[in-house]
C-alpha positions as CSV (number, residue, x, y, z in Angstrom):
1,M,208.0,-220.8,60.1
2,L,211.1,-220.4,58.0
3,G,209.1,-219.1,55.1
4,F,207.5,-216.5,57.3
5,Y,211.0,-215.4,58.5
6,F,212.2,-214.8,54.9
7,H,208.9,-213.0,54.0
8,L,209.3,-210.7,57.0
9,K,213.0,-210.0,56.1
10,K,212.0,-209.1,52.5
11,T,209.2,-206.9,53.7
12,T,211.6,-205.1,56.2
13,K,214.1,-204.4,53.4
14,R,211.4,-203.0,51.2
15,V,210.3,-200.7,54.0
16,L,213.8,-199.5,54.6
17,Y,214.4,-198.9,50.9
18,C,211.1,-196.9,50.7
19,S,212.1,-194.9,53.7
20,L,215.5,-194.1,52.3
21,L,214.0,-193.0,49.0
22,F,211.4,-190.9,50.8
23,M,214.2,-189.2,52.9
24,I,216.2,-188.5,49.7
25,A,213.2,-187.1,47.9
26,L,212.3,-185.0,51.0
27,T,215.8,-183.6,51.1
28,L,215.8,-182.7,47.4
29,T,212.4,-181.0,47.7
30,T,213.3,-178.9,50.8
31,S,216.8,-177.9,49.6
32,R,217.2,-174.4,47.9
33,A,219.8,-172.5,46.0
34,P,221.8,-170.1,48.0
35,T,220.8,-166.4,47.9
36,T,223.0,-163.8,46.2
37,L,224.2,-162.6,49.6
38,E,225.0,-166.2,50.6
39,E,226.9,-166.8,47.3
40,V,229.2,-163.8,48.1
41,Q,229.7,-165.0,51.7
42,N,230.4,-168.6,50.6
43,R,233.0,-167.6,48.1
44,G,234.5,-165.0,50.5
45,E,234.8,-162.4,47.8
46,L,232.7,-159.3,46.9
47,R,233.1,-158.4,43.2
48,I,232.6,-154.9,41.8
49,V,233.0,-153.3,38.4
50,T,234.1,-149.7,38.3
51,L,235.8,-147.1,36.2
52,M,239.3,-145.7,36.5
53,G,239.3,-142.2,37.9
54,S,240.2,-140.0,40.8
55,A,236.6,-140.1,42.1
56,T,236.2,-143.8,41.6
57,Y,239.2,-146.1,41.6
58,Y,242.9,-145.8,41.0
59,Q,246.2,-147.5,41.8
60,N,249.5,-145.8,42.7
61,A,252.6,-146.4,44.7
62,K,250.6,-146.4,47.9
63,G,248.2,-149.1,46.6
64,Q,244.5,-148.9,45.6
65,G,242.3,-145.9,46.2
66,G,239.4,-143.8,45.2
67,F,236.1,-142.9,46.8
68,E,234.1,-145.9,45.3
69,Y,236.9,-148.3,46.2
70,W,237.1,-147.2,49.8
71,L,233.3,-147.3,50.2
72,A,233.0,-150.8,48.6
73,K,235.9,-152.0,50.7
74,A,234.1,-150.9,53.8
75,F,231.0,-152.9,52.7
76,A,233.1,-156.0,52.0
77,G,234.6,-155.7,55.4
78,D,231.1,-155.4,56.9
79,L,230.2,-158.7,55.1
80,G,233.5,-160.3,56.3
81,V,234.8,-160.9,52.7
82,T,237.6,-159.5,50.5
83,L,237.0,-157.1,47.7
84,K,237.8,-157.8,44.1
85,V,237.9,-154.9,41.6
86,T,237.5,-155.1,37.9
87,T,237.7,-152.0,35.8
88,R,235.9,-151.3,32.5
89,D,236.7,-148.7,29.9
90,S,233.3,-147.1,29.7
91,V,230.0,-146.5,31.5
92,G,228.4,-148.8,29.1
93,G,231.0,-151.5,29.7
94,A,230.5,-151.2,33.4
95,L,226.7,-151.5,33.2
96,V,226.9,-154.5,30.9
97,A,229.0,-156.4,33.4
98,V,226.6,-155.8,36.3
99,G,225.3,-159.1,37.7
100,G,227.8,-161.2,35.7
101,P,230.9,-163.1,36.8
102,L,233.0,-159.8,36.9
103,G,230.7,-157.8,39.2
104,D,228.0,-158.4,41.7
105,F,227.3,-154.7,41.2
106,A,228.8,-151.5,39.7
107,A,230.4,-149.0,42.0
108,A,231.4,-146.3,39.6
109,G,229.9,-143.0,40.6
110,L,226.8,-143.7,38.5
111,T,223.8,-141.4,38.5
112,V,220.3,-142.7,39.1
113,T,218.4,-141.9,35.9
114,P,214.9,-142.8,34.6
115,E,216.4,-144.7,31.7
116,R,218.7,-146.8,33.9
117,K,215.9,-147.5,36.4
118,K,214.2,-149.4,33.6
119,R,217.1,-151.9,33.5
120,F,218.7,-151.9,36.9
121,R,218.1,-151.6,40.6
122,F,219.9,-148.9,42.6
123,S,221.2,-148.9,46.2
124,Y,220.5,-146.3,48.8
125,P,222.0,-143.1,47.4
126,Y,225.2,-142.0,49.1
127,Y,226.1,-138.9,47.2
128,Q,224.6,-136.1,45.1
129,V,226.2,-134.4,42.1
130,T,225.2,-131.8,39.5
131,Q,226.1,-131.9,35.9
132,K,228.5,-129.0,35.1
133,L,229.1,-127.5,31.7
134,I,232.8,-126.6,31.5
135,Y,234.6,-124.3,29.1
136,R,238.2,-123.1,28.6
137,N,239.4,-120.0,30.5
138,G,240.2,-117.3,28.1
139,T,237.3,-118.0,25.8
140,R,233.8,-116.5,26.1
141,K,232.0,-118.0,29.1
142,P,228.6,-119.4,28.1
143,R,225.7,-118.3,30.2
144,T,222.9,-120.4,28.8
145,V,222.4,-123.6,26.8
146,D,221.7,-121.4,23.7
147,D,225.3,-120.0,24.0
148,L,226.6,-123.4,23.1
149,T,225.4,-123.2,19.5
150,G,228.3,-123.5,17.0
151,G,230.7,-124.8,19.6
152,Q,232.0,-128.4,20.0
153,L,230.4,-130.1,23.0
154,L,231.6,-133.6,24.1
155,V,230.0,-136.0,26.6
156,I,230.6,-139.6,27.6
157,P,228.5,-142.2,25.7
158,K,225.5,-143.8,27.5
159,S,226.0,-141.4,30.4
160,S,223.6,-139.5,32.5
161,H,224.9,-136.4,30.7
162,S,223.7,-137.6,27.4
163,E,220.3,-138.4,28.9
164,R,220.1,-134.8,30.3
165,L,221.2,-133.3,26.9
166,K,218.4,-135.2,25.2
167,E,215.9,-133.6,27.6
168,L,217.3,-130.1,27.0
169,K,217.1,-130.6,23.3
170,E,213.4,-130.7,23.5
171,D,213.4,-127.0,24.5
172,H,216.6,-126.1,22.6
173,P,216.4,-127.9,19.2
174,E,219.7,-126.3,18.0
175,L,221.6,-128.0,20.7
176,K,224.2,-130.5,19.4
177,W,226.7,-132.7,21.1
178,Q,229.0,-135.6,20.4
179,E,229.4,-138.8,22.4
180,M,233.0,-139.9,22.0
181,P,233.7,-143.5,22.9
182,G,236.7,-144.2,25.0
183,L,236.6,-141.0,27.0
184,E,236.2,-140.4,30.7
185,M,235.6,-137.2,32.7
186,L,239.3,-136.8,33.3
187,D,239.8,-136.9,29.5
188,L,237.1,-134.3,29.0
189,M,238.7,-132.0,31.5
190,S,242.0,-132.4,29.6
191,L,240.5,-131.7,26.2
192,V,238.8,-128.5,27.4
193,D,242.0,-127.4,29.3
194,S,244.0,-127.8,26.1
195,G,241.5,-126.2,23.8
196,E,240.9,-129.4,21.8
197,T,237.2,-129.0,22.4
198,D,235.1,-126.0,23.4
199,Y,232.8,-127.6,26.0
200,A,232.1,-130.7,27.9
201,V,229.8,-132.0,30.7
202,V,231.3,-133.5,33.8
203,D,229.9,-134.4,37.3
204,S,230.5,-131.8,40.0
205,N,232.6,-134.2,42.1
206,A,234.9,-135.0,39.2
207,Y,235.3,-131.3,38.5
208,Q,236.1,-130.6,42.1
209,L,238.8,-133.3,42.3
210,D,240.5,-132.7,38.9
211,R,240.3,-129.0,38.5
212,G,243.7,-128.6,40.1
213,I,245.2,-130.7,37.3
214,Y,243.4,-128.8,34.6
215,P,243.0,-125.2,35.9
216,R,242.0,-123.8,32.5
217,A,238.9,-126.0,32.5
218,R,236.3,-123.8,34.3
219,A,232.7,-124.4,35.3
220,A,230.2,-122.2,33.4
221,F,226.9,-123.4,34.8
222,D,225.0,-126.5,35.9
223,I,222.7,-128.2,33.4
224,S,220.9,-130.3,36.0
225,E,219.5,-130.2,39.5
226,P,221.4,-132.3,42.1
227,Q,221.2,-136.0,41.2
228,P,221.7,-139.1,43.4
229,I,224.7,-141.4,43.0
230,A,224.2,-145.0,43.9
231,W,225.5,-148.5,43.3
232,V,223.9,-150.4,40.4
233,F,222.6,-153.9,40.9
234,P,221.0,-156.3,38.4
235,D,217.2,-156.3,38.1
236,H,217.1,-160.1,38.4
237,G,217.8,-162.3,41.4
238,D,216.6,-162.2,44.9
239,H,218.1,-158.8,45.8
240,T,219.5,-160.0,49.2
241,L,222.8,-158.4,48.4
242,L,221.1,-155.1,47.5
243,Q,219.3,-155.2,50.8
244,A,222.5,-155.8,52.6
245,A,224.1,-152.9,50.7
246,N,221.2,-150.6,51.7
247,S,221.5,-151.5,55.3
248,F,225.3,-150.9,55.3
249,L,225.1,-147.6,53.5
250,Q,222.4,-146.2,55.8
251,A,224.4,-147.3,58.9
252,F,227.6,-146.0,57.4
253,E,226.0,-142.6,56.8
254,A,224.3,-142.5,60.3
255,S,227.7,-143.3,62.0
256,G,229.4,-140.3,60.3
257,E,231.9,-142.4,58.5
258,L,230.4,-141.5,55.1
259,A,230.9,-137.8,55.7
260,K,234.5,-138.5,56.9
261,L,235.2,-140.4,53.7
262,K,233.8,-137.6,51.5
263,K,236.0,-135.1,53.4
264,R,239.0,-137.3,53.1
265,V,238.6,-137.5,49.3
266,L,237.6,-134.0,48.5
267,S,239.5,-131.9,51.2
268,Q,242.6,-131.4,49.2
269,S,240.8,-130.3,46.0
270,N,239.4,-127.2,47.9
271,Q,242.9,-125.9,48.8
272,F,244.0,-124.0,45.7
273,T,243.6,-120.9,43.6
274,Q,243.1,-121.1,39.9
275,G,246.2,-119.0,39.2
276,G,248.3,-121.0,41.6
277,S,247.2,-124.3,40.2
278,Q,247.8,-123.1,36.7
279,L,251.3,-122.1,37.5
280,F,252.0,-125.3,39.4
281,M,250.8,-127.5,36.4
282,A,253.0,-125.4,34.0
283,R,256.0,-126.1,36.2
284,V,255.1,-129.8,36.4
285,N,255.5,-129.9,32.7
286,T,258.6,-127.6,32.4
287,R,260.7,-127.9,35.6
288,L,259.7,-131.2,37.2
289,P,261.0,-133.5,34.4
290,K,264.6,-132.3,35.0
291,Y,264.5,-133.6,38.6
292,L,261.9,-136.3,38.4
293,G,264.4,-139.2,38.4
294,M,266.3,-137.7,41.3
295,F,263.1,-137.4,43.4
296,K,262.2,-141.0,42.7
297,D,265.7,-142.4,43.4
298,V,266.2,-140.5,46.6
299,A,262.6,-141.2,47.8
300,A,263.1,-144.9,47.2
301,K,266.4,-144.8,49.1
302,H,264.6,-143.3,52.2
303,Q,261.3,-145.2,51.7
304,L,259.5,-141.9,51.0
305,D,256.7,-141.1,48.6
306,W,258.4,-139.3,45.7
307,Q,255.4,-137.1,45.2
308,L,255.6,-135.9,48.8
309,L,259.3,-135.2,48.4
310,A,258.7,-133.3,45.2
311,A,255.8,-131.4,46.8
312,I,258.1,-130.3,49.7
313,A,260.7,-129.1,47.1
314,Y,258.0,-127.2,45.2
315,Q,256.8,-125.5,48.4
316,E,260.4,-124.6,49.2
317,S,261.8,-123.4,45.9
318,H,259.2,-123.9,43.1
319,W,261.7,-126.4,41.8
320,E,264.3,-123.7,41.2
321,A,267.8,-125.3,41.8
322,K,269.6,-122.0,42.3
323,A,266.9,-120.5,44.6
324,T,268.4,-118.3,47.4
325,S,266.5,-116.5,50.1
326,P,267.5,-113.3,51.9
327,T,268.0,-115.4,55.1
328,G,270.6,-117.6,53.3
329,V,268.7,-120.8,52.7
330,R,269.5,-122.2,49.2
331,G,268.7,-124.8,46.6
332,L,265.8,-127.0,45.6
333,M,265.1,-127.9,49.2
334,M,266.1,-124.5,50.6
335,L,268.5,-125.9,53.2
336,T,270.2,-123.7,55.8
337,L,274.0,-123.9,56.0
338,P,273.9,-125.6,59.5
339,T,271.4,-128.2,58.2
340,A,273.5,-128.9,55.1
341,K,276.5,-129.5,57.4
342,E,274.4,-131.7,59.7
343,V,273.4,-134.0,56.9
344,G,276.7,-134.0,55.1
345,I,275.8,-131.8,52.1
346,E,278.7,-129.8,50.5
347,D,276.9,-128.0,47.7
348,R,273.4,-126.8,48.4
349,L,273.0,-125.7,44.8
350,D,273.6,-129.1,43.4
351,P,270.1,-130.5,42.8
352,L,270.8,-134.1,43.7
353,Q,272.7,-133.1,46.9
354,S,269.9,-130.8,47.9
355,I,267.2,-133.4,47.4
356,E,269.3,-136.0,49.3
357,G,269.9,-133.5,52.1
358,G,266.2,-132.5,52.3
359,A,265.1,-136.1,52.4
360,Q,267.6,-137.1,55.1
361,Y,266.7,-134.1,57.2
362,F,262.9,-134.7,56.8
363,M,263.3,-138.4,57.8
364,E,265.5,-137.4,60.8
365,T,262.8,-134.9,61.9
366,K,260.1,-137.5,61.4
367,D,262.0,-140.0,63.6
368,R,262.0,-137.4,66.4
369,I,258.2,-137.1,66.4
370,P,256.7,-138.7,69.5
371,P,256.1,-142.4,68.9
372,D,252.4,-142.2,69.9
373,I,251.7,-140.1,66.8
374,T,250.8,-142.5,64.0
375,E,250.3,-142.0,60.2
376,P,249.2,-140.0,58.4
377,D,249.4,-137.5,61.2
378,R,253.1,-138.4,61.8
379,T,253.9,-137.1,58.3
380,W,251.9,-133.8,58.8
381,F,253.7,-133.2,62.2
382,A,257.1,-133.9,60.6
383,L,256.3,-131.4,57.8
384,A,255.2,-128.8,60.4
385,A,258.4,-129.4,62.4
386,Y,260.5,-129.2,59.1
387,N,259.0,-125.7,58.8
388,V,258.8,-124.2,62.3
389,G,260.9,-126.5,64.4
390,L,260.2,-129.3,66.9
391,G,260.2,-127.0,69.8
392,H,257.4,-124.7,68.6
393,L,255.5,-127.8,67.4
394,E,255.7,-129.2,70.9
395,D,254.5,-125.9,72.4
396,A,251.4,-126.1,70.1
397,R,250.8,-129.6,71.3
398,V,250.9,-128.3,74.9
399,L,248.3,-125.6,74.1
400,T,246.2,-128.3,72.3
401,D,246.3,-130.5,75.4
402,R,245.4,-127.7,77.7
403,A,242.3,-127.0,75.6
404,G,241.2,-130.6,76.0
405,K,241.9,-131.6,72.4
406,N,244.1,-134.4,71.1
407,P,247.8,-133.3,70.9
408,D,248.5,-136.4,68.7
409,L,246.1,-135.3,65.9
410,W,247.2,-132.8,63.3
411,N,243.6,-131.5,62.8
412,D,243.5,-130.5,66.4
413,V,247.1,-129.1,66.7
414,R,246.9,-127.0,63.6
415,E,244.1,-125.0,65.3
416,Y,246.5,-124.0,68.1
417,L,249.7,-123.4,66.2
418,P,248.6,-119.8,65.1
419,L,248.1,-119.0,68.8
420,L,251.9,-118.9,69.2
421,Q,251.7,-115.5,67.6
422,Q,249.8,-114.1,70.6
423,Q,251.6,-113.1,73.7
424,K,249.0,-114.4,76.1
425,Y,249.7,-117.9,74.7
426,H,253.4,-118.0,73.7
427,S,254.4,-116.5,77.0
428,T,253.1,-119.6,78.8
429,V,255.1,-122.2,76.8
430,K,258.8,-123.1,76.6
431,H,259.9,-121.8,73.2
432,G,258.0,-118.6,73.0
433,Y,256.8,-116.7,69.9
434,A,256.4,-118.4,66.5
435,R,254.7,-117.5,63.3
436,G,252.3,-120.3,63.9
437,H,250.2,-119.7,60.8
438,E,253.1,-120.5,58.5
439,P,253.5,-124.3,59.3
440,V,249.7,-124.7,59.0
441,A,249.8,-123.2,55.5
442,Y,253.0,-125.1,54.7
443,V,251.4,-128.4,55.5
444,K,248.2,-127.6,53.6
445,N,250.1,-126.5,50.5
446,I,252.3,-129.6,50.4
447,R,249.3,-131.9,50.9
448,H,247.6,-130.1,48.0
449,Y,250.7,-130.3,45.7
450,Q,251.2,-134.0,46.6
451,S,247.5,-134.7,45.9
452,V,247.7,-133.0,42.5
453,L,250.9,-134.8,41.6
454,G,249.2,-138.1,42.4
455,L,246.2,-137.2,40.2
456,H,248.6,-136.1,37.4
457,T,250.5,-139.3,37.7
458,L,247.3,-141.3,37.4
459,E,246.3,-139.3,34.3
460,E,249.7,-140.0,32.7
461,Q,249.3,-143.7,33.5
462,R,245.9,-143.7,31.9
463,R,247.2,-141.9,28.9
464,I,249.9,-144.4,28.4
465,E,247.5,-147.3,28.8
466,Q,245.2,-146.0,26.1
467,E,246.4,-147.5,22.8
468,K,245.1,-144.6,20.9
469,R,242.8,-141.8,21.5
470,P,240.0,-141.4,18.9
471,E,240.3,-138.4,16.7
472,I,237.9,-135.6,17.4
473,P,236.3,-134.2,14.3
474,N,235.9,-130.5,13.9
475,A,232.5,-129.0,14.4
476,S,232.2,-128.3,10.7
477,D,232.6,-132.0,9.9
478,W,229.6,-133.1,12.0
479,H,226.6,-134.6,10.3
480,G,223.3,-135.8,11.5
481,G,224.4,-139.5,11.5
482,S,227.3,-138.8,13.9
483,M,225.1,-137.5,16.7
484,L,224.2,-140.1,19.2
485,S,221.5,-139.7,21.8
486,L,219.7,-142.0,24.2
């Protein structure tokens, strides 16, 4: 009987061991590796690679920005994770990093091309661009591809532009171009503007954003039909992250948020004339340096963006310290005598005193804006009040409210400010007649100047960061071996 007990005990142990081994084996065989989407969610971080540029990604005193950055950040928020950005120096560098530890995908304003589709997968397209041939104002405007013969044409290496030029070369065998490593579209705009090269190819969105900085770089003609822009994903893996991106982009577009983002990025670039921008950039280089330190110091003191303060000063006086108007306003910030006394300024023609007085008066005006008005509208309202006065601004808000629009939104109120010039409207409000179109133009111009100054600052930072710019050979120095094509 005792022997039977020990035999049963041993048998039971064996059964338990076998069951345990079976459960372990079953667990191992049924477990799976996490999907790409799950990996992103598990680490709590979405990683993108991008390029520095006004249309893609940049950093300034306000933080991070750029169309691609804001769009990818919205996607990260949709996934419930944070966004990590890594920049590359070239299109080729960004594409190489796709699917590696630096980037789950590339968000860099990249065009969907046949060559790239052989190596990558693309998201739902969220943008369209055309490829623009640009030239320098003052030189002969090319009308066709054949007009480029004998000129120096630069493009970005491994770009959709070089692919398109290769296609054009089949019908235009005399077409030549050079792919210069280390350049971006902002650099190409600069080189054409300065006359260091004759022609370049850039995307239409980059041209629209940066033409205010480089007003001599003009568009000649498009060398392509509209082409889709999309995020670039690796061709390997399970594509769950790509599928999530497609769902997000389609929903973002359907909700109207994509259109709002495009308008937010591009709106300021439309508000300029070629001559006005050319004059502005000339004064950025000649007049602004004399007062740049003052703008930065005073802005820091009052917790203001120095570019906004400088933009106000340019709108007021074109950065002319001795400016005087027939109505008696004087100096860089064109202060009235009562305003100068109110803010404690003794000499309105002294640049530092004028900037200090203007900044103080602007901040006091901003503090008086109704508390329900939030940024960025609060700043636009303060600018309008700086120009036309708080009373007339409040009248315009009353008209806006009567019309059933939002009196706390600048985009609504600016539509009703010009009505203060019409008797049937200004006779119904407290402060009467006002030249209501002036504050609308005033705010629009300052926003444009501020935007261009921000882009100019970005370009200067990029220029400093570049250790050296590659020398550009003369067209006469070209040889067959120097021409690169896909």
